[in-house]
N, CA, C and O atoms as a GROMACS GRO file, in nm:
protein
  252
    1MET      N    1  -5.324  -5.012 -18.456
    1MET     CA    2  -5.290  -5.061 -18.597
    1MET      C    3  -5.413  -5.099 -18.661
    1MET      O    4  -5.490  -5.182 -18.612
    2PRO      N    5  -5.435  -5.035 -18.780
    2PRO     CA    6  -5.550  -5.060 -18.866
    2PRO      C    7  -5.555  -5.200 -18.915
    2PRO      O    8  -5.453  -5.269 -18.930
    3LYS      N    9  -5.683  -5.243 -18.940
    3LYS     CA   10  -5.706  -5.384 -18.994
    3LYS      C   11  -5.672  -5.370 -19.137
    3LYS      O   12  -5.693  -5.264 -19.196
    4PRO      N   13  -5.616  -5.481 -19.198
    4PRO     CA   14  -5.597  -5.485 -19.346
    4PRO      C   15  -5.734  -5.500 -19.418
    4PRO      O   16  -5.832  -5.558 -19.370
    5TYR      N   17  -5.728  -5.443 -19.531
    5TYR     CA   18  -5.867  -5.443 -19.613
    5TYR      C   19  -5.886  -5.571 -19.686
    5TYR      O   20  -5.999  -5.610 -19.718
    6VAL      N   21  -5.772  -5.641 -19.715
    6VAL     CA   22  -5.772  -5.756 -19.798
    6VAL      C   23  -5.734  -5.867 -19.710
    6VAL      O   24  -5.629  -5.857 -19.645
    7LYS      N   25  -5.816  -5.985 -19.699
    7LYS     CA   26  -5.786  -6.102 -19.622
    7LYS      C   27  -5.685  -6.189 -19.687
    7LYS      O   28  -5.691  -6.206 -19.808
    8LEU      N   29  -5.586  -6.248 -19.611
    8LEU     CA   30  -5.496  -6.321 -19.675
    8LEU      C   31  -5.558  -6.450 -19.709
    8LEU      O   32  -5.650  -6.491 -19.638
    9PRO      N   33  -5.513  -6.524 -19.818
    9PRO     CA   34  -5.576  -6.660 -19.860
    9PRO      C   35  -5.537  -6.756 -19.764
    9PRO      O   36  -5.431  -6.748 -19.702
   10THR      N   37  -5.620  -6.850 -19.749
   10THR     CA   38  -5.586  -6.977 -19.659
   10THR      C   39  -5.566  -7.098 -19.746
   10THR      O   40  -5.558  -7.207 -19.689
   11SER      N   41  -5.557  -7.092 -19.870
   11SER     CA   42  -5.539  -7.201 -19.953
   11SER      C   43  -5.393  -7.197 -20.003
   11SER      O   44  -5.342  -7.087 -20.024
   12ARG      N   45  -5.325  -7.308 -20.022
   12ARG     CA   46  -5.185  -7.328 -20.066
   12ARG      C   47  -5.175  -7.426 -20.168
   12ARG      O   48  -5.268  -7.504 -20.191
   13PHE      N   49  -5.063  -7.429 -20.234
   13PHE     CA   50  -5.024  -7.545 -20.324
   13PHE      C   51  -4.933  -7.631 -20.246
   13PHE      O   52  -4.850  -7.578 -20.172
   14ILE      N   53  -4.941  -7.764 -20.256
   14ILE     CA   54  -4.861  -7.866 -20.189
   14ILE      C   55  -4.792  -7.956 -20.294
   14ILE      O   56  -4.854  -7.994 -20.393
   15LYS      N   57  -4.668  -7.989 -20.272
   15LYS     CA   58  -4.605  -8.103 -20.338
   15LYS      C   59  -4.631  -8.239 -20.284
   15LYS      O   60  -4.602  -8.263 -20.167
   16VAL      N   61  -4.683  -8.328 -20.360
   16VAL     CA   62  -4.720  -8.466 -20.305
   16VAL      C   63  -4.629  -8.569 -20.382
   16VAL      O   64  -4.606  -8.551 -20.501
   17GLU      N   65  -4.588  -8.657 -20.326
   17GLU     CA   66  -4.507  -8.765 -20.380
   17GLU      C   67  -4.606  -8.898 -20.391
   17GLU      O   68  -4.661  -8.945 -20.292
   18CYS      N   69  -4.620  -8.945 -20.508
   18CYS     CA   70  -4.694  -9.074 -20.533
   18CYS      C   71  -4.622  -9.191 -20.464
   18CYS      O   72  -4.501  -9.208 -20.475
   19ARG      N   73  -4.707  -9.272 -20.391
   19ARG     CA   74  -4.651  -9.381 -20.323
   19ARG      C   75  -4.611  -9.490 -20.412
   19ARG      O   76  -4.523  -9.569 -20.377
   20LYS      N   77  -4.674  -9.500 -20.532
   20LYS     CA   78  -4.644  -9.609 -20.626
   20LYS      C   79  -4.529  -9.587 -20.717
   20LYS      O   80  -4.453  -9.681 -20.740
   21CYS      N   81  -4.510  -9.468 -20.773
   21CYS     CA   82  -4.410  -9.444 -20.862
   21CYS      C   83  -4.315  -9.344 -20.825
   21CYS      O   84  -4.226  -9.314 -20.904
   22LYS      N   85  -4.325  -9.287 -20.706
   22LYS     CA   86  -4.240  -9.165 -20.646
   22LYS      C   87  -4.236  -9.045 -20.736
   22LYS      O   88  -4.139  -8.970 -20.730
   23ASN      N   89  -4.340  -9.020 -20.822
   23ASN     CA   90  -4.341  -8.902 -20.893
   23ASN      C   91  -4.384  -8.790 -20.797
   23ASN      O   92  -4.474  -8.808 -20.715
   24ILE      N   93  -4.319  -8.672 -20.811
   24ILE     CA   94  -4.362  -8.551 -20.726
   24ILE      C   95  -4.440  -8.449 -20.807
   24ILE      O   96  -4.388  -8.395 -20.905
   25GLN      N   97  -4.566  -8.420 -20.766
   25GLN     CA   98  -4.665  -8.348 -20.836
   25GLN      C   99  -4.709  -8.233 -20.748
   25GLN      O  100  -4.721  -8.252 -20.626
   26THR      N  101  -4.733  -8.117 -20.802
   26THR     CA  102  -4.796  -7.993 -20.727
   26THR      C  103  -4.943  -8.008 -20.741
   26THR      O  104  -4.997  -8.029 -20.850
   27ILE      N  105  -5.004  -7.996 -20.632
   27ILE     CA  106  -5.154  -7.988 -20.636
   27ILE      C  107  -5.205  -7.873 -20.547
   27ILE      O  108  -5.129  -7.818 -20.468
   28PHE      N  109  -5.338  -7.836 -20.561
   28PHE     CA  110  -5.400  -7.731 -20.488
   28PHE      C  111  -5.462  -7.798 -20.359
   28PHE      O  112  -5.519  -7.907 -20.371
   29ASN      N  113  -5.454  -7.742 -20.245
   29ASN     CA  114  -5.499  -7.813 -20.126
   29ASN      C  115  -5.649  -7.802 -20.099
   29ASN      O  116  -5.700  -7.855 -20.001
   30LYS      N  117  -5.718  -7.734 -20.188
   30LYS     CA  118  -5.868  -7.714 -20.187
   30LYS      C  119  -5.929  -7.761 -20.312
   30LYS      O  120  -6.029  -7.704 -20.354
   31ALA      N  121  -5.874  -7.864 -20.378
   31ALA     CA  122  -5.928  -7.916 -20.505
   31ALA      C  123  -6.062  -7.976 -20.488
   31ALA      O  124  -6.096  -8.043 -20.391
   32SER      N  125  -6.135  -7.945 -20.591
   32SER     CA  126  -6.283  -7.988 -20.593
   32SER      C  127  -6.298  -8.116 -20.675
   32SER      O  128  -6.411  -8.161 -20.695
   33THR      N  129  -6.195  -8.175 -20.722
   33THR     CA  130  -6.212  -8.302 -20.798
   33THR      C  131  -6.101  -8.391 -20.750
   33THR      O  132  -6.013  -8.343 -20.679
   34LYS      N  133  -6.100  -8.527 -20.788
   34LYS     CA  134  -6.001  -8.615 -20.741
   34LYS      C  135  -5.879  -8.581 -20.831
   34LYS      O  136  -5.891  -8.548 -20.949
   35VAL      N  137  -5.758  -8.593 -20.764
   35VAL     CA  138  -5.635  -8.565 -20.824
   35VAL      C  139  -5.559  -8.704 -20.843
   35VAL      O  140  -5.543  -8.779 -20.747
   36THR      N  141  -5.518  -8.732 -20.954
   36THR     CA  142  -5.448  -8.858 -20.990
   36THR      C  143  -5.310  -8.825 -21.029
   36THR      O  144  -5.286  -8.711 -21.069
   37CYS      N  145  -5.205  -8.926 -21.019
   37CYS     CA  146  -5.074  -8.909 -21.062
   37CYS      C  147  -5.072  -8.901 -21.210
   37CYS      O  148  -5.149  -8.971 -21.276
   38LEU      N  149  -4.987  -8.818 -21.268
   38LEU     CA  150  -4.983  -8.794 -21.414
   38LEU      C  151  -4.898  -8.913 -21.478
   38LEU      O  152  -4.904  -8.929 -21.600
   39LYS      N  153  -4.825  -8.992 -21.404
   39LYS     CA  154  -4.750  -9.089 -21.462
   39LYS      C  155  -4.815  -9.227 -21.451
   39LYS      O  156  -4.811  -9.301 -21.549
   40CYS      N  157  -4.871  -9.264 -21.343
   40CYS     CA  158  -4.930  -9.397 -21.312
   40CYS      C  159  -5.073  -9.403 -21.303
   40CYS      O  160  -5.136  -9.506 -21.329
   41GLY      N  161  -5.130  -9.283 -21.263
   41GLY     CA  162  -5.272  -9.283 -21.247
   41GLY      C  163  -5.331  -9.313 -21.113
   41GLY      O  164  -5.452  -9.322 -21.093
   42GLU      N  165  -5.231  -9.327 -21.020
   42GLU     CA  166  -5.269  -9.356 -20.880
   42GLU      C  167  -5.341  -9.231 -20.811
   42GLU      O  168  -5.304  -9.118 -20.842
   43LEU      N  169  -5.447  -9.249 -20.715
   43LEU     CA  170  -5.512  -9.141 -20.660
   43LEU      C  171  -5.415  -9.074 -20.554
   43LEU      O  172  -5.358  -9.137 -20.464
   44LEU      N  173  -5.405  -8.938 -20.577
   44LEU     CA  174  -5.313  -8.867 -20.488
   44LEU      C  175  -5.384  -8.796 -20.372
   44LEU      O  176  -5.339  -8.794 -20.258
   45ALA      N  177  -5.509  -8.732 -20.414
   45ALA     CA  178  -5.590  -8.669 -20.325
   45ALA      C  179  -5.724  -8.663 -20.362
   45ALA      O  180  -5.751  -8.647 -20.482
   46GLU      N  181  -5.825  -8.674 -20.270
   46GLU     CA  182  -5.966  -8.664 -20.292
   46GLU      C  183  -6.036  -8.554 -20.215
   46GLU      O  184  -5.998  -8.523 -20.102
   47PRO      N  185  -6.135  -8.496 -20.273
   47PRO     CA  186  -6.189  -8.369 -20.215
   47PRO      C  187  -6.287  -8.417 -20.093
   47PRO      O  188  -6.338  -8.529 -20.091
   48THR      N  189  -6.308  -8.319 -19.992
   48THR     CA  190  -6.380  -8.359 -19.875
   48THR      C  191  -6.478  -8.237 -19.852
   48THR      O  192  -6.545  -8.233 -19.749
   49GLY      N  193  -6.490  -8.134 -19.950
   49GLY     CA  194  -6.558  -8.019 -19.920
   49GLY      C  195  -6.484  -7.905 -19.867
   49GLY      O  196  -6.537  -7.794 -19.860
   50GLY      N  197  -6.367  -7.928 -19.830
   50GLY     CA  198  -6.272  -7.822 -19.789
   50GLY      C  199  -6.135  -7.859 -19.832
   50GLY      O  200  -6.106  -7.855 -19.951
   51ILE      N  201  -6.049  -7.894 -19.742
   51ILE     CA  202  -5.920  -7.922 -19.768
   51ILE      C  203  -5.919  -8.071 -19.811
   51ILE      O  204  -5.986  -8.155 -19.751
   52VAL      N  205  -5.838  -8.101 -19.922
   52VAL     CA  206  -5.839  -8.237 -19.963
   52VAL      C  207  -5.780  -8.346 -19.880
   52VAL      O  208  -5.694  -8.315 -19.798
   53ARG      N  209  -5.815  -8.467 -19.893
   53ARG     CA  210  -5.752  -8.579 -19.810
   53ARG      C  211  -5.633  -8.635 -19.894
   53ARG      O  212  -5.658  -8.703 -19.994
   54VAL      N  213  -5.517  -8.610 -19.862
   54VAL     CA  214  -5.397  -8.655 -19.933
   54VAL      C  215  -5.369  -8.802 -19.902
   54VAL      O  216  -5.355  -8.848 -19.789
   55LYS      N  217  -5.362  -8.877 -20.021
   55LYS     CA  218  -5.332  -9.012 -20.021
   55LYS      C  219  -5.178  -9.044 -20.036
   55LYS      O  220  -5.133  -9.149 -19.992
   56GLY      N  221  -5.103  -8.956 -20.096
   56GLY     CA  222  -4.963  -8.965 -20.105
   56GLY      C  223  -4.884  -8.906 -19.994
   56GLY      O  224  -4.939  -8.884 -19.886
   57ARG      N  225  -4.757  -8.881 -20.013
   57ARG     CA  226  -4.671  -8.830 -19.913
   57ARG      C  227  -4.648  -8.683 -19.934
   57ARG      O  228  -4.604  -8.645 -20.043
   58ILE      N  229  -4.677  -8.596 -19.836
   58ILE     CA  230  -4.671  -8.454 -19.862
   58ILE      C  231  -4.521  -8.422 -19.851
   58ILE      O  232  -4.465  -8.444 -19.744
   59VAL      N  233  -4.452  -8.371 -19.958
   59VAL     CA  234  -4.316  -8.331 -19.964
   59VAL      C  235  -4.291  -8.188 -19.904
   59VAL      O  236  -4.209  -8.168 -19.815
   60SER      N  237  -4.365  -8.091 -19.958
   60SER     CA  238  -4.355  -7.961 -19.914
   60SER      C  239  -4.485  -7.874 -19.932
   60SER      O  240  -4.571  -7.906 -20.015
   61ILE      N  241  -4.495  -7.770 -19.856
   61ILE     CA  242  -4.601  -7.685 -19.868
   61ILE      C  243  -4.562  -7.550 -19.927
   61ILE      O  244  -4.489  -7.476 -19.860
   62LEU      N  245  -4.604  -7.512 -20.045
   62LEU     CA  246  -4.558  -7.386 -20.109
   62LEU      C  247  -4.646  -7.266 -20.056
   62LEU      O  248  -4.766  -7.282 -20.032
   63SER      N  249  -4.584  -7.154 -20.040
   63SER     CA  250  -4.659  -7.031 -19.995
   63SER      C  251  -4.681  -6.938 -20.117
   63SER      O  252  -4.740  -6.831 -20.103
   0.00000   0.00000   0.00000
């Protein structure tokens, strides 16, 4: 079986629920800046140089 020419992406979008106001927001799992809730301003994720450290609750992983 031949190797594929294009490598599949390792990054995903994830749905995160804010612990403070229960707002569900879609974020990128390799974000390079801090991600805050759009309703209350609570920190949802912070960058680590690779995959973000999620502070909220992960609801689902989108492919």
